[in-house]
N, C-alpha and C positions, 0 to 999 in steps of 0.2 A: 504494500500500500504506500502511496506517495505521501511525503510529509505535508503537513499543513503549514503554510508560510504566512508571514505578516510583514508589513512595512508601512512607513509613512509614504503616502502617495501624492501628497501636496507639497508645496514649497516649505523650505526650512522655517521652523518657528523662530521668533514669535510672529503670529499672524492672527487674523480674525478667526479663521477656521483651519483646523488641521484634519486631514482625512487619512485614517488608517485602514488599509485593506487587509483582509484575511481570505486566503484561498486554499481549498483542499478539502479532504474528506471530513475533517473535524471542525471546519469553519463554523457551521451553525451551532454545534455543541459548545464550542469555545465562546461564541457570542452569547449564548444562553447562560453560561457560567458567569459572565460579567453583567448582562443586562436583564436576566430573568426571562420573563415572557417576551417572546420576540414578536415584532409586528408582522403583518401579512407580507408575503413576498412582493418586492418592488414598490412597497409603500413605506414612506418614512414614518418612524415613530420615535417620540421622545422617551428616553429611558435613563434611569440612574445607573451608572456603571459602578460596580463595587468590586473590590479585590476578592477573588474567589477563595482565598485562604483566610484573610483577616476580616473581611466584611467591610473594610474601609471604603467610604465613598470616594471615587476617583474623579468623576465628572458627570454632569448631565449632558447627554449628547443625543444627536439624531442617529438612529440605527436603521440601516437598510439591508435586507437579505435578498440574495439572488440564487435560488436553487439551480444547480447545474442540470443538464449540460449547456443550456442556452444562456451562457454568461460570457463575459469577456475572456475568461481563461478556460472555459469549458468545464469548470469545476464549481462546486458550491462556493459562493463568494459573499463576503460581508463587507460593508463599509461602515465605519464609525466616524461620524462627523463631530469632532471634538472642539472645545475651545482651544485656540491655537497657541497657548503658552508652552514654553519649553518644559516646565515641570509637569504639566498635564500630559503632554505627549509621552514624556519619559516614564511617568507612572503607569499609563495604560500599556505601553510596550513592555514594561517590566512585568506587569501582571500577565500579559499574553505569553511572555517568554517562560513563565513559571508553570504553564499548563503543559502536561505531558503530550508529546506528539506535535507541538508547535515549535517553530524556529523562525528566526529572522530571514528574510528573503535575500538571495544573492542579486547582484546587478542584473536587470533584465529578466529575472526569473518569471515574473507574471506574463510577460510577452512570450517567453520561451514555452510556457505551458499552453498559452493560446495557440502557438504553432503546433505543438505536439498533439493537441486535441482537435486540430483542424479548424480552429476558429479564424486563423489567418494562414496564408502561405508564406514561403520564405521571401518572395519579392515584396509582399506587403510589410513583413517584419523589417526588411531593409529600408523601406520607405518610412516606417515609423522611426527608425534610428535617425534617418536624415531629417525628419520633421523635428525631432528633439534638438538637433544641432543647427537648425535653420536660422540664419541671421538676416536674410533678405526676403523680400516678397516673392521673388522668382524662385528662390530655394524652397520657400514654404509651399508654393503652388505645385512645384514639381514633386515634392515629397507627398503632398496630399493626394496627388494623382496616383501615386504608387500605393499609398495607404488605402485609398478607395478602390484599388484593384484594376485600374485601367491597364497597366502593364500586364498584370496577371491574366486579365481577360483576353488580351491579344495573344499572349503566349499559349493560353489554354485553347484558343481558336486554332492556332497552328497545330497544337498537339492533337486536337480532335480531327482535323483534316489529315494529319499524318497517320492517325490510327485507321481512318477509313481507307486510305491508300494502302496501308499495310494489310488490312483485311482483304482487299481485292487481290493483292499478290498472294496471300496465304490461300485464298479460295482457288486461285488459278493453279497453285501447286497441289492442293488437295484433290482437285478434279482432273488433274492431268495424268497421263500414263508416264511411266518411268522414262520411256524413250523421248517424251516431249519436254522434259524438264529443262533441257539446254536451249530451248527455243527463245526467241527474242521476247522481251517484255511487251505487253500490250501497249500500243502507241498512246492510248488514252491515259493509261497509268503513267507512262513516261512523261506525258504532257503535264499531268497533275503534279508530279514530282518537280518538274522544272518550274512550274508556276509558284509552288511553295518556296522553292529555293530562291527565286527572284524576290519574293516578298520579304524573306528574311535578310537577303543581301541589301535590299533597300533600307531596312531598319538599321542594319549595321553601318551603313554609310552616314548615318546621322551623328552629330557631335555627342561625345560621351557625357554622362551626367556628372562625372567628377569635376569637369571644368566649371560647371554651375555650382557645385557644392564646395569645392576647394578654392575656387577663384581663378580668374584668367591670369596667367603668369606673364608679367611684363618685366623685361630685363633691360636695364640701362647699360649700354655698352659703348665703348669708344676708347681713345687713347688716354694717356695720363693727363691729369689736369684739364679735362674737357668740361668739367662742371657736373659730372654725374651725381656725386654725393649731394651737392647743393640743390640740384633739381629734385632728387629723391626727397630731401627734407621739405622742399616747397610743396611737392605733390601730396605727401602724407601728413603735412601740417605739424611736424615736430622734428626735433633734432635726432633722427634715427641713425644717421651716419656721421662720422667725424669729418669735418671739412678743414682742409689745411692747404696752404699754397705749396707745400712740399710734395713733389711728384711721387706717386706711388703710395699715398697714404692708405688707401683701401687695399687690403691684402686678401681678404676673404669675401665670400658672398654674404651680403646682408639682406635678409628678407623681411618685408613689412606688409602685413595684410591690411587692406583698406576697402571700405564699402563706399561707393560713390554712385548716387542716382540709382540705387537698387541693384548695382552690379558689384560683385565681389572680385577684387583684384589681389594679387600678391606681387608687389614690386620687389625687384632684386637689384641691388647695387653691386657692381663687380669691379674687380681690379682693372686698372688701365692697361690696355693692350699695347704691346711693343714687340718689335721683332726679336730683340735679344736683351738679356739682362744677366748680370753676374750674381744677382741676389737670388739665392735658392728659394727663399720664402716667397718672394715676388713672382718667381717663375711658377711656383705651385698655384699662386693666386690667379695668374694669367691662364693657366691650364683649366682651372675651375671656371673662370670667366667664359672661356670658349665653350666649355661643356654646357654651362648654364644657358648661354645665348642660343646654343643649338637646340636646346629643349624648350625654349620659350614659345609662348603663343604669340606674343608681340615683342619686338625689339625696338627700344628707343635708341636710335643710332646717333651719337654725338661726335661727329667727325666731318672734316671737310671732304674727305674721300667718300664716294658713295658706298652704301652697304653692299655686301656680297649678294644677299637674298633680299631684294627690294620688296617682295611680296609680303614678307613677314615683318618688315621694318617700317617704322616711322622715322624718316630722315629729318633730324632737327638742325636748326641753326641756333646753337646755344649762345648765351651771353649777349643777347641782342642789344642790351643796354650799353655794351662796351664797343660796339661796332658801328661803323658809318652806314653800312648797308644792313638791311633786315631780311635776308634770305631771298628766295626766289620762288617760282611756281612749284618747284619740286620739294624744297625744304621748308619746314615750318619753323618760323622764328619765335624763340621764347627767351624770357629772362626770368630766372629764378629769384633774382634780387628785387626787381620791380613788379613781377607778376605778369609782365607783358606776354601775351600769347598762351598763358596757361589755360584759359577757358577754351581756346581753340584746340589745345592739346587734349584736354579732357573730352571734348566733342569727338576728336579723331579716335581716341581710345575707345569711347563708347560705341562708335560706329563699327569699329573692327571687332570689339568684344561681342556685340550682339550677333554678328555674323558667325561667331565661333561657338555661341551657346545654343543648346538644344531649344527648339521651339516648343511652345506649350501644347501644340496639337499633334505632336509626334511622340513615339516611344523613345525614351532615353535610357540606355543601359548603363549600369556601372560595370566595373572591370570583370567581376565574377560572372554577371549575367551575360556580358559580351563574350566571354570565353566559352560559355555554354552554347551561345548562338553560333559562334564561329565553328564549334565542333559539330553542331547540328547541320549547319550549311555545308560543311565539308562532306559529311555523310550523305547528304542529299545529292550533292554533285557526283559523288562516287556511285550512288544508286542510279542516278540518271545515266551515267556512262556505262553501267554494267549491262551486258546482254544476257546474263544468266539470272533467271528469276530467283534462284537460291541465294546468290550473292546480293541481288537487289533487296531481298527480304532481310538479310543480315545487316546491310547498310541502313535500312529503314529502322531496324531495331536499335541500332546505335544512335540514330537521330532522335528517336523517341526518348531514349535514356538521357540524352543531353538536355532535352526540354524538361524532363522530370526532375533532373538535378537543378535546373534553373528555378523551378517552383518549390524545391525542397522536399521532393518525394523520395529521393534516394541519395545516399553518399554525402550527407551534410553534417554529420555529428561533429567532426573536428572543426568545421568552420563556425558552428553555432557559438562556441565559447568566445571566439573573437568578436562576433557580431554583438551578442548580448552583453559582453563585458563593457561595452561603451555606453550602455543604457544606465539610467539612474536606478537606485535600489528599488524604488517602489513602482517601477514600470514593467 
């Protein structure tokens, strides 16, 4: 029998109200030990909570009970709506901890039980994790789409279509003579496989959700003393990087997260680029700078020479306050000292960032989900290329397994610890 768990499910006290959740086979019995006669299911009732051993009054609270399995966790569930003082919460949790069979919940354990009891699938659980971490409106909306099952429904639709195709292949094998097994796959089945592969390929071509969740990576790159650190400080609104007239001050990569107009960015200041240096530490910094720029979503290039990859770079004319000319049609003139051109730079960044972020009307995969879809797509391509129905059936089985893994139906136990470990205790 599973343990019965409890935890504070609301914000840290002190607060006006604190909600303690209890979930598991002994949840209703434990609530009765504190509250006595319980209210009707799903109807709040005011009860005096007393310590089950001493009879001491702990609090007067609202009590709600939710008999399983139609609950958030799929188990019997109780909510105690307490006065939100620290002492009240501590006293009630201590009383619950003294009841045999009850223990404090681990991070994400309520959500994990919801997953194990089929109340949510793995994609919805990942969306819930993203929702808890959301800092921008776009992040919130994308996470809510996953929590509400939009991604799961799309994947489940693919899985249903794949199952129907597999059934047709299996039927053709069941009703064929042994001598016929090596014949070509029915053209209609082959066409259906190709169509499904195309749909998944189109979804894979969309931007990843990590860019929305973790931020668009913007790297400031260029030679020594080009003004990168000064510009970084101006963009993030604080002294995040050391500014000095000494060449090569920045040795390592300095990363600063920023949210601007609802878009999350991660700005990275890098060491000044130079063809050669006798300084070993500076050489390491230059190497890291090149690697960081190569992995950037957007590069702010501060140099008179044009960037190598102009498509990923915004070519800047820095220190416009010190120059007689202010750039040209190709370069954007800015001054971190006076603020000249910074609004235009932010507008250019937003335009590029929006093109890199997933749209709200499409499916956006995280890295794990994308890996499963890539595996499924590869199996479908192999199935479409196969002329042997037996091999086609096996490739389709592998494709189905990849989608099952995406939704958390198989092979996910090791990954769940990492996923739910980033949840709060009471979630």
